[in-house]
C-alpha positions in Angstrom: 82.8 12.4 230.6 82.4 11.8 234.3 83.8 14.2 236.8 86.3 12.3 239.0 86.9 13.3 242.5 90.3 12.8 244.1 90.5 10.7 247.2 93.1 10.9 249.9 95.6 7.9 249.9 97.7 8.3 253.0 99.4 5.0 252.4 100.8 6.1 249.0 103.5 5.2 247.8 103.4 2.0 249.9 100.3 1.1 247.8 99.5 1.8 244.2 97.2 4.6 243.1 93.5 3.8 243.4 91.6 3.5 240.1 89.6 6.6 241.1 92.8 8.6 241.6 94.3 7.2 238.4 91.3 8.5 236.4 91.7 11.9 238.1 95.4 12.1 237.2 94.9 10.9 233.6 92.9 14.2 233.1 94.8 16.4 235.5 98.3 15.8 234.0 97.2 16.8 230.5 97.5 20.5 231.3 101.1 21.7 231.1 100.3 24.8 233.2 98.8 22.7 236.0 101.7 20.3 235.9 104.2 23.2 236.2 102.3 24.8 239.1 101.8 21.5 240.9 105.4 20.6 240.5 106.5 24.0 242.0 104.2 23.5 244.9 105.4 19.9 245.6 109.1 21.1 245.5 108.4 24.1 247.7 106.9 21.9 250.5 109.3 18.9 250.3 113.1 19.3 250.5 113.3 15.7 249.3 111.8 16.6 245.9 114.0 19.6 245.4 117.1 17.7 246.3 116.2 14.7 244.1 116.2 17.0 241.0 119.4 18.7 242.1 121.1 15.3 242.5 120.1 14.1 239.1 121.1 17.4 237.5 124.6 16.8 239.0 125.0 13.6 236.9 123.2 15.0 233.8 126.3 14.7 231.7 126.5 11.0 232.3 123.4 10.4 230.3 124.2 9.5 226.7 121.4 11.6 225.3 119.9 14.8 226.7 116.4 13.6 225.8 116.9 10.6 228.2 117.6 13.1 231.0 114.4 15.0 230.0 112.3 11.8 230.2 113.9 10.8 233.4 113.3 14.2 235.1 109.7 14.3 233.8 109.1 11.0 235.7 110.4 12.7 238.8 108.1 15.6 238.2 104.9 13.5 237.7 105.7 11.3 240.7 106.2 14.3 242.9 102.8 15.8 241.8 101.0 12.5 242.4 102.5 11.9 245.7 102.1 15.4 247.1 98.4 15.5 246.1 97.2 12.1 247.1 99.3 11.8 250.2 100.6 15.1 251.4 103.3 14.4 254.0 104.8 16.5 256.7 108.4 17.4 255.9 110.8 14.9 257.1 111.9 15.6 260.7 115.5 15.8 259.8 117.1 17.4 256.7 120.0 15.1 257.4 117.7 12.2 256.2 117.2 13.9 252.9 120.9 14.7 252.5 121.9 11.2 253.3 119.4 9.7 250.9 120.3 12.0 248.0 124.0 11.5 248.6 123.4 7.8 248.3 121.5 8.3 245.1 124.3 10.5 243.6 126.9 7.9 244.6 125.1 5.0 242.9 124.3 7.2 239.8 128.0 7.9 239.4 129.0 4.3 239.9 129.3 1.2 237.7 126.2 -0.1 239.5 124.0 2.6 238.0 122.4 0.4 235.3 121.6 -2.4 237.7 120.2 0.1 240.2 118.0 1.8 237.6 116.7 -1.5 236.1 115.9 -2.9 239.6 114.1 0.3 240.6 112.1 0.2 237.3 111.2 -3.4 237.7 110.2 -3.0 241.4 108.1 0.1 240.6 106.2 -1.4 237.7 105.5 -4.6 239.6 104.3 -2.9 242.8 102.7 0.1 241.3 101.5 -0.7 237.8 98.6 1.8 237.9 100.9 4.6 238.9 103.5 3.6 236.3 100.8 3.6 233.6 99.7 7.1 234.6 103.3 8.3 234.5 103.8 6.7 231.1 100.6 8.3 229.7 101.6 11.7 231.0 105.1 11.5 229.7 104.0 10.3 226.3 102.3 13.7 225.8 105.6 15.6 226.4 108.4 13.1 225.8 107.2 10.7 223.2 109.3 7.6 223.1 110.9 8.2 226.5 108.2 6.8 228.8 110.5 4.0 229.9 112.9 6.7 231.3 110.1 8.7 232.9 108.9 5.6 234.7 112.5 4.9 235.8 112.7 8.5 237.1 109.5 8.0 239.1 110.9 4.7 240.4 114.0 6.4 241.6 112.0 9.2 243.3 109.9 6.6 245.0 113.0 4.7 246.2 114.6 7.9 247.4 111.4 8.7 249.4 111.6 5.3 251.1 115.3 5.7 251.9 114.8 9.1 253.4 111.9 7.9 255.4 114.1 5.1 256.7 117.0 7.4 257.6 114.5 9.7 259.3 113.0 6.9 261.4 116.5 6.0 262.6 117.4 9.6 263.5 114.2 10.3 265.3 114.3 7.0 267.4 
């Protein structure tokens, strides 16, 4: 087994994970304790990640099956870990950006457009970030077998939320 060294990817999530980083995360995400600690670290430094989980927990009862929700939130978790490690970001300049983005997410998750939104996010993510989607699927298969589709969807939503908050932030700061 080769030791894989992590490389900084400041342009993540605008670009997919590098092959080198994918190899690193394939091993890194196998340890539940490391996943738990890394997730806590990511959420403690980014309000966006904490708010994303809160938003989805608010609509938890709308999921037909609790295991779907578990797969979905595991995708959030793995995405947050990957993003915070390969491309640590300063906190958004305005918490208003995070609130606006998460409010928009909650609105769409409670609407009749939810399915279309989730499918579009999934398709966009798997097309633009196939390596990241593959790593999330592999990590999720270990903990939520059969729900990798929902984990990828959760990661896709987290990624979309990050883009939207960044856009709100850009508009506020300018």
